Structures are given as structure tokens and as C-alpha cells.
C-alpha positions as CSV (number, residue, x, y, z in Angstrom):
1,M,-28.2,60.8,-85.0
2,S,-29.2,64.0,-85.7
3,I,-27.6,67.1,-84.6
4,F,-29.8,68.2,-82.3
5,N,-30.6,65.0,-80.9
6,F,-26.1,64.7,-80.1
7,L,-26.1,69.1,-78.4
8,F,-28.9,68.1,-76.3
9,K,-29.0,64.4,-75.0
10,K,-29.4,64.3,-71.6
11,S,-26.9,62.3,-69.5
12,D,-27.5,58.7,-68.1
13,L,-24.6,57.7,-66.2
14,E,-25.0,58.0,-63.3
15,C,-22.3,60.5,-61.2
16,P,-18.7,58.2,-59.5
17,R,-18.5,61.7,-57.6
18,C,-21.4,61.6,-55.6
19,L,-22.9,58.7,-56.6
20,G,-25.8,60.5,-58.5
21,K,-26.6,63.0,-55.7
22,G,-25.6,65.3,-56.7
23,F,-23.8,66.7,-53.3
24,V,-20.4,65.0,-51.9
25,D,-20.7,64.0,-48.8
26,W,-18.2,62.7,-45.5
27,D,-18.7,59.3,-47.3
28,D,-18.3,60.5,-50.5
29,I,-14.6,62.4,-49.5
30,R,-14.2,59.4,-47.5
31,R,-14.4,56.7,-50.5
32,L,-12.0,58.2,-52.4
33,N,-9.9,59.5,-49.9
34,K,-9.7,63.0,-49.5
35,Q,-10.0,63.9,-46.6
36,L,-9.0,67.6,-45.6
37,K,-8.9,68.1,-49.8
38,W,-12.7,68.5,-49.4
39,V,-16.0,69.5,-46.9
40,P,-19.3,68.7,-47.9
41,A,-20.2,70.2,-51.0
42,P,-22.5,70.7,-54.4
43,C,-20.9,67.9,-56.8
44,A,-18.4,69.6,-59.0
45,Y,-18.6,66.8,-61.2
46,C,-22.0,66.3,-62.6
47,N,-22.7,70.3,-60.7
48,G,-24.8,68.6,-58.8
49,S,-26.9,67.0,-61.3
50,G,-26.1,63.6,-60.4
51,K,-25.3,62.7,-63.9
52,T,-22.3,63.3,-66.2
53,T,-21.0,62.3,-69.2
54,Q,-18.9,59.2,-70.7
55,E,-16.9,62.0,-72.3
56,M,-16.6,63.9,-68.9
57,L,-15.4,59.4,-67.4
58,S,-12.7,59.6,-69.8
59,K,-11.0,62.9,-69.7
60,V,-11.2,64.2,-66.3
61,P,-10.4,61.9,-63.1
62,V,-13.6,61.8,-60.7
63,D,-10.9,61.9,-58.0
64,I,-9.0,65.2,-59.2
65,T,-8.8,67.4,-56.6
66,Y,-9.0,71.1,-57.7
67,L,-12.2,70.4,-59.6
68,T,-14.7,72.0,-56.1
69,I,-17.5,73.6,-56.8
70,D,-16.3,77.2,-55.4
71,L,-13.8,77.7,-58.9
72,P,-14.7,79.8,-61.2
73,E,-16.8,78.9,-63.9
74,S,-14.4,79.5,-66.5
75,E,-11.4,77.2,-64.1
76,I,-14.0,74.0,-64.7
77,E,-14.4,74.5,-68.2
78,K,-11.3,74.7,-68.2
79,I,-10.3,71.3,-66.6
80,K,-13.2,69.8,-68.4
81,N,-11.0,70.6,-71.1
82,G,-8.3,69.2,-70.5
83,D,-6.3,72.3,-70.3
84,E,-2.7,72.0,-69.1
85,E,-2.0,75.0,-67.4
86,T,-4.9,74.8,-65.7
87,L,-4.4,71.0,-64.4
88,E,-0.7,71.8,-63.0
89,K,-2.5,74.5,-60.8
90,G,-4.5,71.8,-59.5
91,R,-1.6,69.5,-59.2
92,Q,0.8,72.2,-57.3
93,K,-2.1,73.0,-55.1
94,E,-2.5,69.4,-54.4
95,L,1.4,69.1,-53.8
96,F,0.7,72.2,-51.6
97,L,-1.7,70.1,-49.6
98,E,0.2,67.4,-49.5
99,N,3.0,69.0,-48.0
100,L,1.3,70.4,-45.0
101,I,-0.6,68.0,-44.3
102,K,2.4,66.0,-43.8
103,Y,4.0,69.5,-41.8
104,V,1.4,69.4,-39.4
105,Q,1.7,65.5,-38.6
106,D,5.1,65.3,-38.1
107,H,4.8,68.5,-35.7
108,F,2.3,66.8,-33.8
109,L,3.5,63.6,-33.7
110,N,7.4,63.9,-33.3
111,K,7.8,67.9,-31.7
112,N,4.0,68.0,-29.6
113,M,2.9,71.5,-31.6
114,D,-0.7,72.5,-30.8
115,A,-2.1,74.2,-34.2
116,E,-1.8,77.6,-33.1
117,T,2.2,77.1,-32.9
118,I,2.8,75.1,-35.9
119,A,0.6,77.4,-38.1
120,D,2.6,80.7,-36.4
121,L,6.3,78.5,-37.1
122,Y,4.9,77.8,-40.8
123,L,3.9,81.0,-41.2
124,R,7.3,82.8,-40.6
125,T,8.9,80.3,-43.0
126,E,6.5,80.6,-45.8
127,S,8.0,81.8,-49.4
128,E,6.3,85.4,-49.9
129,N,7.2,83.5,-53.6
130,A,4.5,81.1,-52.5
131,L,2.2,80.1,-55.3
132,F,-0.2,79.5,-52.4
133,S,-1.1,81.3,-49.9
134,I,-3.7,81.2,-46.4
135,E,-4.6,83.5,-43.7
136,R,-3.4,83.4,-39.9
137,E,-6.7,82.1,-38.7
138,N,-7.9,80.1,-42.0
139,L,-5.0,78.0,-41.1
140,I,-5.2,76.8,-38.2
141,Q,-8.4,76.1,-38.2
142,Y,-7.2,73.4,-40.5
143,I,-4.4,72.9,-39.1
144,Q,-6.7,72.2,-36.0
145,Q,-8.6,69.2,-38.7
146,I,-5.1,67.7,-39.5
147,I,-4.7,67.3,-36.1
148,E,-8.2,65.8,-35.2
149,L,-8.0,63.6,-37.8
150,K,-4.6,62.4,-36.7
151,K,-6.1,61.8,-33.4
152,S,-8.6,59.7,-34.8
153,E,-6.3,57.5,-36.5
154,L,-4.2,56.5,-34.0
155,N,-7.4,55.1,-31.5
């Protein structure tokens, strides 16, 4: 294979994240168990093309939570290149989300608190040095989504 063919070879592998659609929908989100972590959007794994490379498949897990289309291109490239600092940042963000989800579920199920009360309690106890923060209104909306998903699981 010439260098020209190697450099410009098109990928012919279907993206396993979006299943070749170029867009991650609710079915994909449920299939990859990313409820409350992703929303429907163009696929960041294949950059909306529906195709990916064997190299991408071998380097980047399909379900890596941090790889989303709203990241700066430089951050996406760092993930794709296996930059350890960026991957650790992604692990920390996923851990933050998982802990927040557990926090909300605990306060909703065991203390019968609503979204606004949980948000206020969380914001009062959030460390000023927290790696991730969220504005109150966005937090209330996110907590409401967690509560709605939990309610649907209970029914």
C-alpha cells in the first residue's frame, strides 16, 4: 500500500456507538448504559460519519463517557491519542456523575426529597475545590431527570 493510500484510506467499519447512523439516539444511549450521562447528539466516536477505523476501536472504548461532541476538538484528539491526563479527567467526570446520581437517588428514595431540595442541599455541601460544578438551575433539571428515571424503573 502506498503512503498516499494509507493516509487517505477511508474507514469502512461501522461505528459501534451509533451503529453507523452518525447520531447517537436514545436507543444507543440505553444500549450503552449511558442514561443520565449522554443526550442524543451527533456521534463523537465517528465524528458523525457513521464509520470508524480499527485503530480507533483498539484505542478508545466505545462507551467512554467523556468522549462527547461538545468537547473541544483538542480534547477529543487527546482522548483518541490516549493522553493519560485527559483520560483521567474523563474517569473523574464519570465518577462525579455516578456519585451525584447515587446521592440524588438516596435522598429521593430514603428521605423523600424533591429536586430543588436535593439541589440546595448538594450545593451547600459541595466543596469549593470540587473538580466539577454545576449551576443551580441546571442541577435541578439534572436531578429531576434522575428522579424521573428512578420512578420509571420502580414502576
